MOPAC internal coordinates of N, CA, C and O (Angstrom, degrees):
PM7 1SCF
backbone

  N    0.0000 0     0.00 0     0.00 0    0    0    0
  C    1.4503 1     0.00 0     0.00 0    1    0    0
  C    1.5204 1   108.92 1     0.00 0    2    1    0
  O    1.2310 1   120.76 1   -45.97 1    3    2    1
  N    1.3040 1   116.15 1   134.03 1    3    2    1
  C    1.4647 1   121.84 1   176.81 1    5    3    2
  C    1.5256 1   107.82 1   -97.27 1    6    5    3
  O    1.2310 1   121.48 1   -52.13 1    7    6    5
  N    1.3149 1   114.77 1   127.87 1    7    6    5
  C    1.4623 1   120.54 1   179.90 1    9    7    6
  C    1.5217 1   108.65 1  -105.24 1   10    9    7
  O    1.2310 1   120.30 1   -47.66 1   11   10    9
  N    1.3287 1   117.04 1   132.34 1   11   10    9
  C    1.4625 1   118.84 1   176.93 1   13   11   10
  C    1.5296 1   111.10 1   -59.53 1   14   13   11
  O    1.2310 1   120.87 1   -20.95 1   15   14   13
  N    1.2928 1   115.95 1   159.05 1   15   14   13
  C    1.4575 1   121.54 1   178.91 1   17   15   14
  C    1.5253 1   108.64 1   -74.17 1   18   17   15
  O    1.2310 1   120.60 1  -102.92 1   19   18   17
  N    1.3244 1   116.46 1    77.08 1   19   18   17
  C    1.4651 1   122.87 1  -174.16 1   21   19   18
  C    1.5127 1   110.13 1  -142.56 1   22   21   19
  O    1.2310 1   121.47 1    -3.59 1   23   22   21
  N    1.3243 1   114.79 1   176.41 1   23   22   21
  C    1.4655 1   121.02 1   175.13 1   25   23   22
  C    1.5271 1   108.16 1  -154.03 1   26   25   23
  O    1.2310 1   121.63 1    -9.92 1   27   26   25
  N    1.3060 1   114.48 1   170.08 1   27   26   25
  C    1.4650 1   121.71 1   171.12 1   29   27   26
  C    1.5163 1   105.69 1  -104.53 1   30   29   27
  O    1.2310 1   120.40 1   -51.85 1   31   30   29
  N    1.3281 1   116.83 1   128.15 1   31   30   29
  C    1.4583 1   121.80 1  -173.20 1   33   31   30
  C    1.5204 1   110.17 1  -117.48 1   34   33   31
  O    1.2310 1   120.72 1   -51.47 1   35   34   33
  N    1.3189 1   116.24 1   128.53 1   35   34   33
  C    1.4635 1   123.22 1   172.81 1   37   35   34
  C    1.5229 1   108.25 1  -116.80 1   38   37   35
  O    1.2310 1   120.36 1   -40.35 1   39   38   37
  N    1.3072 1   116.92 1   139.65 1   39   38   37
  C    1.4559 1   122.17 1   171.45 1   41   39   38
  C    1.5150 1   106.22 1   -99.25 1   42   41   39
  O    1.2310 1   119.95 1   -59.12 1   43   42   41
  N    1.3312 1   117.69 1   120.88 1   43   42   41
  C    1.4648 1   121.52 1  -172.28 1   45   43   42
  C    1.5216 1   111.87 1  -122.67 1   46   45   43
  O    1.2310 1   121.57 1   -20.35 1   47   46   45
  N    1.3545 1   114.61 1   159.65 1   47   46   45
  C    1.4604 1   121.20 1   174.09 1   49   47   46
  C    1.5230 1   108.81 1  -144.00 1   50   49   47
  O    1.2310 1   120.39 1     3.76 1   51   50   49
  N    1.3240 1   116.86 1  -176.24 1   51   50   49
  C    1.4633 1   122.43 1  -174.75 1   53   51   50
  C    1.5314 1   114.77 1   -85.49 1   54   53   51
  O    1.2310 1   119.28 1   174.64 1   55   54   53
  N    1.3094 1   118.98 1    -5.36 1   55   54   53
  C    1.4641 1   119.81 1  -175.34 1   57   55   54
  C    1.5302 1   110.33 1   -68.19 1   58   57   55
  O    1.2310 1   121.18 1   -51.40 1   59   58   57
  N    1.3244 1   115.35 1   128.60 1   59   58   57
  C    1.4605 1   122.29 1  -173.64 1   61   59   58
  C    1.5278 1   112.68 1   -55.65 1   62   61   59
  O    1.2310 1   119.63 1   136.96 1   63   62   61
  N    1.3238 1   118.32 1   -43.04 1   63   62   61
  C    1.4650 1   121.02 1  -178.98 1   65   63   62
  C    1.5247 1   110.54 1   -63.27 1   66   65   63
  O    1.2310 1   119.91 1   143.29 1   67   66   65
  N    1.3208 1   117.77 1   -36.71 1   67   66   65
  C    1.4600 1   121.06 1   179.26 1   69   67   66
  C    1.5240 1   111.34 1   -71.52 1   70   69   67
  O    1.2310 1   120.39 1   142.89 1   71   70   69
  N    1.3243 1   116.85 1   -37.11 1   71   70   69
  C    1.4647 1   120.37 1   177.27 1   73   71   70
  C    1.5251 1   109.85 1   -65.11 1   74   73   71
  O    1.2310 1   120.03 1   138.87 1   75   74   73
  N    1.3187 1   117.55 1   -41.13 1   75   74   73
  C    1.4713 1   121.57 1   177.96 1   77   75   74
  C    1.5270 1   110.41 1   -62.29 1   78   77   75
  O    1.2310 1   120.10 1   135.43 1   79   78   77
  N    1.3200 1   117.40 1   -44.57 1   79   78   77
  C    1.4704 1   120.79 1   177.87 1   81   79   78
  C    1.5249 1   111.00 1   -63.90 1   82   81   79
  O    1.2310 1   120.51 1   142.84 1   83   82   81
  N    1.3272 1   116.62 1   -37.16 1   83   82   81
  C    1.4579 1   120.76 1   176.82 1   85   83   82
  C    1.5262 1   110.42 1   -63.40 1   86   85   83
  O    1.2310 1   120.07 1   135.56 1   87   86   85
  N    1.3137 1   117.46 1   -44.44 1   87   86   85
  C    1.4682 1   121.22 1   177.98 1   89   87   86
  C    1.5292 1   110.73 1   -58.21 1   90   89   87
  O    1.2310 1   120.25 1   136.48 1   91   90   89
  N    1.3304 1   117.12 1   -43.52 1   91   90   89
  C    1.4629 1   121.40 1   177.76 1   93   91   90
  C    1.5339 1   111.11 1   -63.24 1   94   93   91
  O    1.2310 1   120.64 1   137.15 1   95   94   93
  N    1.3170 1   116.38 1   -42.85 1   95   94   93
  C    1.4568 1   121.45 1  -179.99 1   97   95   94
  C    1.5273 1   110.84 1   -64.37 1   98   97   95
  O    1.2310 1   120.32 1   137.53 1   99   98   97
  N    1.3250 1   116.99 1   -42.47 1   99   98   97
  C    1.4609 1   120.38 1  -179.82 1  101   99   98
  C    1.5239 1   111.72 1   -64.28 1  102  101   99
  O    1.2310 1   120.26 1   143.25 1  103  102  101
  N    1.3242 1   117.11 1   -36.75 1  103  102  101
  C    1.4638 1   120.36 1   177.16 1  105  103  102
  C    1.5257 1   109.82 1   -62.09 1  106  105  103
  O    1.2310 1   120.24 1   132.78 1  107  106  105
  N    1.3164 1   117.14 1   -47.22 1  107  106  105
  C    1.4740 1   120.80 1   178.20 1  109  107  106
  C    1.5233 1   111.09 1   -62.77 1  110  109  107
  O    1.2310 1   120.68 1   138.34 1  111  110  109
  N    1.3185 1   116.30 1   -41.66 1  111  110  109
  C    1.4593 1   120.98 1  -179.87 1  113  111  110
  C    1.5262 1   110.78 1   -61.22 1  114  113  111
  O    1.2310 1   120.35 1   133.76 1  115  114  113
  N    1.3328 1   116.94 1   -46.24 1  115  114  113
  C    1.4604 1   120.65 1   179.95 1  117  115  114
  C    1.5267 1   111.27 1   -65.71 1  118  117  115
  O    1.2310 1   120.21 1   137.75 1  119  118  117
  N    1.3263 1   117.20 1   -42.25 1  119  118  117
  C    1.4661 1   121.39 1  -177.49 1  121  119  118
  C    1.5255 1   112.66 1   -68.71 1  122  121  119
  O    1.2310 1   120.36 1   145.22 1  123  122  121
  N    1.3325 1   116.93 1   -34.78 1  123  122  121
  C    1.4612 1   120.12 1  -169.76 1  125  123  122
  C    1.5256 1   116.11 1  -111.66 1  126  125  123
  O    1.2310 1   119.49 1   168.86 1  127  126  125
  N    1.3132 1   118.59 1   -11.14 1  127  126  125
  C    1.4656 1   118.74 1  -174.02 1  129  127  126
  C    1.5310 1   113.23 1  -136.10 1  130  129  127
  O    1.2310 1   120.51 1   128.47 1  131  130  129
  N    1.3174 1   116.63 1   -51.53 1  131  130  129
  C    1.4640 1   119.48 1  -171.23 1  133  131  130
  C    1.5211 1   113.97 1   -67.86 1  134  133  131
  O    1.2310 1   119.86 1   158.03 1  135  134  133
  N    1.3103 1   117.87 1   -21.97 1  135  134  133
  C    1.4712 1   119.12 1   177.13 1  137  135  134
  C    1.5260 1   110.63 1   -62.02 1  138  137  135
  O    1.2310 1   120.70 1   140.97 1  139  138  137
  N    1.3013 1   116.26 1   -39.03 1  139  138  137
  C    1.4566 1   120.69 1  -178.70 1  141  139  138
  C    1.5342 1   112.17 1   -91.82 1  142  141  139
  O    1.2310 1   120.68 1   146.48 1  143  142  141
  N    1.3209 1   116.31 1   -33.52 1  143  142  141
  C    1.4643 1   121.72 1  -177.31 1  145  143  142
  C    1.5292 1   108.89 1  -126.84 1  146  145  143
  O    1.2310 1   120.00 1   -89.40 1  147  146  145
  N    1.3237 1   117.60 1    90.60 1  147  146  145
  C    1.4728 1   120.48 1  -173.38 1  149  147  146
  C    1.5359 1   114.11 1   -79.49 1  150  149  147
  O    1.2310 1   121.15 1  -116.94 1  151  150  149
  N    1.3046 1   115.40 1    63.06 1  151  150  149
  C    1.4626 1   120.26 1   176.81 1  153  151  150
  C    1.5322 1   109.96 1   -68.34 1  154  153  151
  O    1.2310 1   119.88 1   -30.68 1  155  154  153
  N    1.3244 1   117.84 1   149.32 1  155  154  153
  C    1.4609 1   119.50 1   171.52 1  157  155  154
  C    1.5342 1   109.50 1   -69.46 1  158  157  155
  O    1.2310 1   120.96 1   -29.51 1  159  158  157
  N    1.3191 1   115.77 1   150.49 1  159  158  157
  C    1.4633 1   121.94 1   178.17 1  161  159  158
  C    1.5256 1   107.61 1  -113.45 1  162  161  159
  O    1.2310 1   120.88 1   -53.01 1  163  162  161
  N    1.3273 1   115.92 1   126.99 1  163  162  161
  C    1.4627 1   122.18 1  -178.59 1  165  163  162
  C    1.5234 1   108.34 1  -113.61 1  166  165  163
  O    1.2310 1   121.00 1   -48.10 1  167  166  165
  N    1.3232 1   115.69 1   131.90 1  167  166  165
  C    1.4601 1   121.95 1   177.31 1  169  167  166
  C    1.5204 1   108.08 1  -108.04 1  170  169  167
  O    1.2310 1   120.62 1   -74.54 1  171  170  169
  N    1.3248 1   116.42 1   105.46 1  171  170  169
  C    1.4520 1   121.65 1   177.59 1  173  171  170
  C    1.5190 1   109.43 1   -84.26 1  174  173  171
  O    1.2310 1   120.64 1   -39.83 1  175  174  173
  N    1.3121 1   116.38 1   140.17 1  175  174  173
  C    1.4672 1   120.90 1  -179.01 1  177  175  174
  C    1.5190 1   109.89 1  -154.28 1  178  177  175
  O    1.2310 1   121.44 1   -22.27 1  179  178  177
  N    1.3341 1   114.84 1   157.73 1  179  178  177
  C    1.4748 1   119.93 1   175.86 1  181  179  178
  C    1.5180 1   111.47 1   -95.58 1  182  181  179
  O    1.2310 1   120.46 1  -176.20 1  183  182  181
  N    1.2933 1   116.73 1     3.80 1  183  182  181
  C    1.4642 1   122.93 1  -178.67 1  185  183  182
  C    1.5151 1   108.53 1   134.34 1  186  185  183
  O    1.2310 1   120.38 1   -73.68 1  187  186  185
  N    1.3165 1   116.88 1   106.32 1  187  186  185
  C    1.4599 1   121.04 1   178.26 1  189  187  186
  C    1.5163 1   108.42 1  -123.30 1  190  189  187
  O    1.2310 1   121.14 1   -21.58 1  191  190  189
  N    1.3069 1   115.43 1   158.42 1  191  190  189
  C    1.4611 1   120.61 1  -176.78 1  193  191  190
  C    1.5260 1   111.15 1   -72.24 1  194  193  191
  O    1.2310 1   121.28 1   -20.06 1  195  194  193
  N    1.3085 1   115.16 1   159.94 1  195  194  193
  C    1.4639 1   121.33 1   176.02 1  197  195  194
  C    1.5197 1   110.16 1   -62.22 1  198  197  195
  O    1.2310 1   120.02 1   143.08 1  199  198  197
  N    1.3158 1   117.57 1   -36.92 1  199  198  197
  C    1.4639 1   121.23 1   178.99 1  201  199  198
  C    1.5293 1   111.03 1   -62.71 1  202  201  199
  O    1.2310 1   120.11 1   139.21 1  203  202  201
  N    1.3262 1   117.40 1   -40.79 1  203  202  201
  C    1.4650 1   120.97 1   177.69 1  205  203  202
  C    1.5264 1   110.18 1   -66.35 1  206  205  203
  O    1.2310 1   120.02 1   136.94 1  207  206  205
  N    1.3227 1   117.57 1   -43.06 1  207  206  205
  C    1.4665 1   120.69 1   177.64 1  209  207  206
  C    1.5246 1   110.40 1   -59.28 1  210  209  207
  O    1.2310 1   120.37 1   136.54 1  211  210  209
  N    1.3236 1   116.90 1   -43.46 1  211  210  209
  C    1.4658 1   120.84 1   179.71 1  213  211  210
  C    1.5211 1   111.20 1   -62.78 1  214  213  211
  O    1.2310 1   120.30 1   139.78 1  215  214  213
  N    1.3228 1   117.03 1   -40.22 1  215  214  213
  C    1.4620 1   121.30 1   178.89 1  217  215  214
  C    1.5285 1   110.57 1   -65.37 1  218  217  215
  O    1.2310 1   120.36 1   138.23 1  219  218  217
  N    1.3265 1   116.91 1   -41.77 1  219  218  217
  C    1.4615 1   121.23 1   179.09 1  221  219  218
  C    1.5281 1   110.47 1   -65.98 1  222  221  219
  O    1.2310 1   120.36 1   139.32 1  223  222  221
  N    1.3290 1   116.91 1   -40.68 1  223  222  221
  C    1.4742 1   121.02 1  -179.71 1  225  223  222
  C    1.5266 1   112.06 1   -57.70 1  226  225  223
  O    1.2310 1   120.37 1   146.54 1  227  226  225
  N    1.3238 1   116.90 1   -33.46 1  227  226  225
  C    1.4685 1   120.47 1  -179.14 1  229  227  226
  C    1.5239 1   111.52 1   -64.48 1  230  229  227
  O    1.2310 1   119.95 1   149.59 1  231  230  229
  N    1.3282 1   117.70 1   -30.41 1  231  230  229
  C    1.4674 1   121.89 1  -179.15 1  233  231  230
  C    1.5220 1   112.96 1   -99.58 1  234  233  231
  O    1.2310 1   120.40 1   164.04 1  235  234  233
  N    1.3131 1   116.85 1   -15.96 1  235  234  233
  C    1.4653 1   121.25 1  -173.54 1  237  235  234
  C    1.5258 1   111.50 1   -75.65 1  238  237  235
  O    1.2310 1   120.54 1   -27.92 1  239  238  237
  N    1.3304 1   116.57 1   152.08 1  239  238  237
  C    1.4639 1   119.53 1   172.99 1  241  239  238
  C    1.5334 1   109.64 1   -68.77 1  242  241  239
  O    1.2310 1   120.78 1   -12.49 1  243  242  241
  N    1.3109 1   116.11 1   167.51 1  243  242  241
  C    1.4715 1   119.94 1  -179.44 1  245  243  242
  C    1.5210 1   112.05 1   -58.19 1  246  245  243
  O    1.2310 1   120.61 1   139.63 1  247  246  245
  N    1.2960 1   116.43 1   -40.37 1  247  246  245
  C    1.4596 1   122.40 1  -175.06 1  249  247  246
  C    1.5328 1   109.92 1   -89.47 1  250  249  247
  O    1.2310 1   120.49 1  -103.08 1  251  250  249
  N    1.3404 1   116.68 1    76.92 1  251  250  249
  C    1.4649 1   120.46 1  -179.34 1  253  251  250
  C    1.5268 1   110.38 1  -135.44 1  254  253  251
  O    1.2310 1   121.75 1   -21.41 1  255  254  253
  N    1.3226 1   114.25 1   158.59 1  255  254  253
  C    1.4668 1   121.52 1  -178.24 1  257  255  254
  C    1.5235 1   109.31 1  -143.49 1  258  257  255
  O    1.2310 1   121.04 1   -27.92 1  259  258  257
  N    1.3199 1   115.62 1   152.08 1  259  258  257
  C    1.4660 1   121.93 1   171.23 1  261  259  258
  C    1.5197 1   107.26 1  -108.18 1  262  261  259
  O    1.2310 1   120.99 1   -44.68 1  263  262  261
  N    1.3267 1   115.71 1   135.32 1  263  262  261
  C    1.4637 1   120.38 1  -178.45 1  265  263  262
  C    1.5288 1   109.28 1  -134.54 1  266  265  263
  O    1.2310 1   121.09 1   -59.59 1  267  266  265
  N    1.3159 1   115.52 1   120.41 1  267  266  265
  C    1.4641 1   120.03 1   179.18 1  269  267  266
  C    1.5250 1   109.54 1   -77.53 1  270  269  267
  O    1.2310 1   120.94 1   -48.55 1  271  270  269
  N    1.3377 1   115.81 1   131.45 1  271  270  269
  C    1.4631 1   121.97 1   179.18 1  273  271  270
  C    1.5281 1   109.31 1  -119.42 1  274  273  271
  O    1.2310 1   120.78 1   -20.33 1  275  274  273
  N    1.3191 1   116.12 1   159.67 1  275  274  273
  C    1.4616 1   121.52 1  -179.75 1  277  275  274
  C    1.5226 1   108.30 1  -128.44 1  278  277  275
  O    1.2310 1   120.70 1   -63.00 1  279  278  277
  N    1.3182 1   116.26 1   117.00 1  279  278  277
  C    1.4455 1   120.82 1  -178.23 1  281  279  278
  C    1.5246 1   113.10 1  -102.33 1  282  281  279
  O    1.2310 1   119.92 1  -150.86 1  283  282  281
  N    1.3092 1   117.75 1    29.14 1  283  282  281
  C    1.4605 1   120.05 1   178.75 1  285  283  282
  C    1.5281 1   109.83 1   -76.03 1  286  285  283
  O    1.2310 1   121.33 1   -26.14 1  287  286  285
  N    1.3124 1   115.06 1   153.86 1  287  286  285
  C    1.4685 1   120.78 1   178.91 1  289  287  286
  C    1.5234 1   109.60 1   -79.09 1  290  289  287
  O    1.2310 1   119.69 1   -36.16 1  291  290  289
  N    1.3192 1   118.19 1   143.84 1  291  290  289
  C    1.4617 1   120.79 1   177.64 1  293  291  290
  C    1.5280 1   110.60 1   -68.59 1  294  293  291
  O    1.2310 1   120.27 1   -20.85 1  295  294  293
  N    1.3239 1   117.10 1   159.15 1  295  294  293
  C    1.4613 1   122.55 1  -178.22 1  297  295  294
  C    1.5193 1   113.61 1   -59.99 1  298  297  295
  O    1.2310 1   120.06 1   148.31 1  299  298  297
  N    1.3157 1   117.49 1   -31.69 1  299  298  297
  C    1.4635 1   120.14 1  -175.64 1  301  299  298
  C    1.5280 1   113.44 1   -77.20 1  302  301  299
  O    1.2310 1   119.31 1   171.67 1  303  302  301
  N    1.3230 1   118.92 1    -8.33 1  303  302  301
  C    1.4741 1   119.54 1  -177.34 1  305  303  302
  C    1.5254 1   112.51 1   -80.20 1  306  305  303
  O    1.2310 1   120.10 1   180.00 1  307  306  305

């Protein structure tokens, strides 16, 4: 199977309720989509704790990555 040059992207933070919702979403994603289409899953964050990363890893598919993002406004704005 050829997979397009794509990924599934989640924006995550340290809030417990959001991590729980992410875990639920990842379960549905794995059960209903990733079995047939094994896209990589990327977790974008502005800085999350190691404990949160470890919790996410337990629910994440094998093919996952963490990517730090910066949402600051540019100087010209």
